[in-house]
C-alpha positions as CSV (number, residue, x, y, z in Angstrom):
1,M,-3.3,-91.7,-44.5
2,N,-0.7,-91.7,-41.8
3,R,1.3,-89.6,-43.5
4,F,-1.4,-86.8,-43.7
5,A,-2.3,-87.3,-39.9
6,T,1.4,-87.1,-38.9
7,L,1.8,-83.9,-41.1
8,A,-1.6,-82.4,-39.3
9,L,0.1,-83.1,-36.3
10,I,3.1,-81.1,-36.8
11,P,1.7,-77.5,-36.2
12,L,0.2,-78.5,-33.1
13,M,3.0,-79.7,-31.6
14,A,5.1,-77.0,-32.5
15,S,2.8,-74.3,-31.1
16,P,3.7,-74.6,-27.1
17,A,7.1,-74.3,-28.2
18,F,6.8,-70.8,-30.2
19,A,4.5,-69.9,-27.5
20,G,6.9,-70.2,-24.9
21,N,9.5,-68.0,-27.2
22,I,6.6,-65.2,-27.5
23,A,7.4,-62.3,-24.6
24,P,4.5,-60.8,-23.3
25,A,3.6,-57.1,-24.1
26,P,5.3,-54.4,-21.9
27,V,2.4,-52.6,-19.5
28,E,2.4,-49.1,-20.1
29,P,2.6,-47.4,-16.6
30,A,-0.7,-45.4,-15.6
31,P,0.1,-41.5,-16.0
32,V,0.7,-39.7,-12.9
33,F,-0.9,-36.4,-12.2
34,T,0.4,-34.0,-9.6
35,A,-2.0,-31.4,-8.8
36,A,-0.3,-27.4,-9.1
37,P,0.2,-25.9,-5.6
38,A,-2.7,-23.9,-4.7
39,A,-2.4,-20.2,-5.0
40,P,-1.5,-18.2,-1.9
41,V,-4.7,-16.8,-0.2
42,Y,-3.9,-13.0,0.6
43,S,-6.1,-11.7,3.8
44,W,-6.0,-8.3,4.6
45,T,-7.5,-8.4,7.9
46,G,-5.1,-7.8,10.9
47,G,-3.2,-5.1,12.4
48,Y,0.3,-3.4,11.0
49,V,3.3,-1.2,11.7
50,G,5.4,0.5,9.2
51,G,7.6,3.3,8.1
52,Q,7.3,6.0,5.4
53,V,9.2,8.6,3.7
54,A,7.5,11.4,1.5
55,Y,8.2,14.5,-0.5
56,A,6.3,17.2,0.6
57,N,4.9,20.5,-0.7
58,I,3.3,23.5,1.7
59,D,1.4,26.6,0.4
60,A,0.5,29.2,2.7
61,D,-1.5,32.7,2.0
62,G,-3.3,35.4,3.6
63,L,-2.5,38.8,5.3
64,F,0.2,39.9,7.5
65,D,0.3,42.7,9.7
66,D,3.7,43.9,10.0
67,D,2.6,46.7,12.6
68,D,1.1,44.2,14.9
69,D,-1.7,46.4,15.5
70,D,-5.5,46.6,15.0
71,D,-5.2,48.8,11.7
72,D,-6.1,47.0,8.4
73,D,-4.4,49.3,6.5
74,D,-1.1,47.8,7.8
75,L,-2.1,44.1,6.6
76,I,-0.2,43.0,3.7
77,N,-0.5,39.9,1.4
78,F,1.5,37.0,2.4
79,D,2.2,34.4,0.1
80,S,4.9,31.4,0.9
81,D,5.7,28.1,-0.2
82,G,8.3,25.3,0.4
83,D,8.8,21.6,-0.4
84,G,11.0,19.0,1.1
85,A,11.0,15.5,2.8
86,L,9.2,14.1,5.4
87,Y,10.0,11.1,7.3
88,G,7.3,9.0,9.7
89,L,5.9,6.0,11.1
90,R,2.4,4.4,10.4
91,A,0.0,1.8,12.3
92,G,-3.4,0.7,11.9
93,Y,-5.8,-2.2,11.3
94,D,-8.0,-3.8,8.5
95,Y,-10.7,-6.0,8.2
96,D,-11.3,-7.6,4.8
97,F,-14.9,-8.1,4.1
98,G,-14.2,-9.9,0.8
99,A,-14.1,-7.3,-2.2
100,A,-13.7,-4.7,0.3
101,V,-11.5,-4.0,2.8
102,L,-12.0,-1.2,6.0
103,G,-9.5,-0.1,8.3
104,G,-8.1,2.9,10.5
105,L,-4.9,4.2,10.3
106,I,-2.6,6.8,12.7
107,Q,0.2,8.3,10.8
108,Y,3.2,10.8,12.3
109,D,5.8,12.5,9.6
110,F,8.6,14.6,10.9
111,G,10.8,17.0,8.7
112,S,12.2,20.4,8.5
113,I,10.5,22.1,5.6
114,D,11.2,25.9,5.5
115,L,8.6,28.5,4.1
116,D,9.8,30.9,1.7
117,D,10.6,34.7,2.6
118,S,10.0,33.5,6.5
119,D,11.2,32.2,9.7
120,L,8.7,29.2,9.5
121,E,9.1,25.6,9.4
122,L,7.0,22.7,9.3
123,E,8.4,20.4,11.8
124,S,5.5,17.4,11.6
125,V,2.1,16.1,10.6
126,L,0.1,13.9,12.5
127,R,-3.0,11.7,11.0
128,V,-5.6,10.0,12.5
129,G,-8.4,8.7,10.1
130,A,-9.7,5.8,8.2
131,R,-9.3,4.0,4.7
132,L,-11.8,1.8,2.2
133,G,-10.3,-0.1,-0.3
134,Y,-11.0,-2.3,-3.1
135,N,-9.6,-6.2,-2.4
136,A,-7.4,-7.3,-5.7
137,G,-5.9,-10.2,-3.6
138,Q,-2.3,-9.2,-3.6
139,N,-3.5,-5.7,-4.1
140,L,-5.2,-3.2,-2.3
141,F,-6.3,0.1,-3.9
142,Y,-7.8,2.5,-1.4
143,G,-9.2,6.2,-0.5
144,A,-8.1,7.6,2.8
145,A,-9.7,10.7,4.6
146,G,-9.5,12.0,8.1
147,W,-8.3,14.4,10.9
148,A,-4.7,16.2,10.5
149,Q,-2.6,18.7,12.6
150,A,0.4,20.3,11.5
151,D,3.0,21.7,13.9
152,T,5.7,24.4,12.9
153,N,8.6,26.1,14.8
154,D,7.4,29.2,15.9
155,A,3.7,29.5,14.9
156,G,2.3,26.7,16.5
157,D,-0.3,23.8,15.2
158,A,-2.8,24.0,13.4
159,D,-6.0,21.6,12.9
160,G,-7.2,20.4,9.5
161,W,-8.3,17.7,7.5
162,F,-6.8,15.3,4.6
163,A,-7.8,13.2,1.9
164,G,-6.0,10.9,-0.7
165,L,-5.4,7.6,-2.5
166,G,-3.1,4.6,-2.1
167,F,-1.7,1.2,-3.0
168,E,-0.3,-1.5,-1.2
169,R,0.7,-4.8,-2.3
170,Y,1.9,-8.2,-0.6
171,L,6.0,-8.7,-1.2
172,T,5.7,-11.7,1.3
173,P,3.4,-13.0,3.5
174,A,3.9,-10.7,6.1
175,V,5.4,-7.7,4.4
176,T,3.8,-5.3,2.1
177,F,4.9,-2.5,0.2
178,G,2.9,0.8,-0.7
179,A,2.7,4.3,-2.3
180,E,0.2,7.0,-1.2
181,A,-0.7,10.6,-2.1
182,L,-2.3,13.1,0.1
183,Y,-3.5,16.5,0.4
184,H,-4.1,18.4,3.2
185,E,-5.7,21.6,4.7
186,F,-5.2,23.5,7.7
187,D,-7.1,26.1,9.6
188,E,-5.2,29.0,11.8
189,F,-2.0,28.2,13.5
190,D,-2.3,29.1,17.4
191,D,0.7,31.3,17.5
192,F,0.1,33.1,14.2
193,D,-1.2,36.6,15.8
194,S,0.5,38.5,13.2
195,F,-1.4,36.6,10.5
196,E,-5.0,36.6,9.4
197,G,-7.0,34.4,7.2
198,V,-3.8,32.2,6.5
199,D,-5.0,29.1,4.1
200,T,-2.4,26.4,4.4
201,K,-2.1,23.4,2.0
202,L,-0.1,20.5,2.1
203,T,0.3,18.1,-0.6
204,T,2.5,14.7,0.0
205,V,3.4,11.8,-2.2
206,G,5.2,9.1,-0.5
207,L,6.1,5.3,-0.1
208,N,5.9,3.0,2.8
209,L,6.9,-0.4,4.1
210,N,4.8,-2.3,6.3
211,Y,4.8,-5.3,8.6
212,R,1.5,-7.3,8.9
213,F,0.5,-9.2,11.6
């Protein structure tokens, strides 16, 4: 009987020894979640200044009095065109309404574009107008329109209007790059005494770089 009792106590006496040799199960560290950086928020509210370069095509047609008198029999058809580069400065202010952006603009282009078969040159174009666009975050798609004035070397200047489409995109939080296509029409030039009913059209396609503040 004593022998059986001793044998029964052996597992109980050995249990603490075995328990001391069992290592605790490793504790897995809790996963660490890092929040993704917030996407930049682009606001189109504010002013901007910049520069632009454009390809320009000008077409003028009307009637020319080669005797410079009042006799309509001396009138002949006049049709001339030319193309070249214009360089300019631009400035404006936009207000971001959320989905829509509304702003005012002023642009001044200068260059020297010869009209074929004449001594006339287009020297500058001034624009004052407005633009209304769709806010696509980093991008802005817009239409623009307003008053324009063209100046020449020998025929004075002429008032008119312009309208067109444009695109602008943020490159950095303060710098944007854009493209613009504009159509213009102008009335009679001030010193175009020998010409009657001249219809002058100008089309420009250009690129621009702007600093926004």
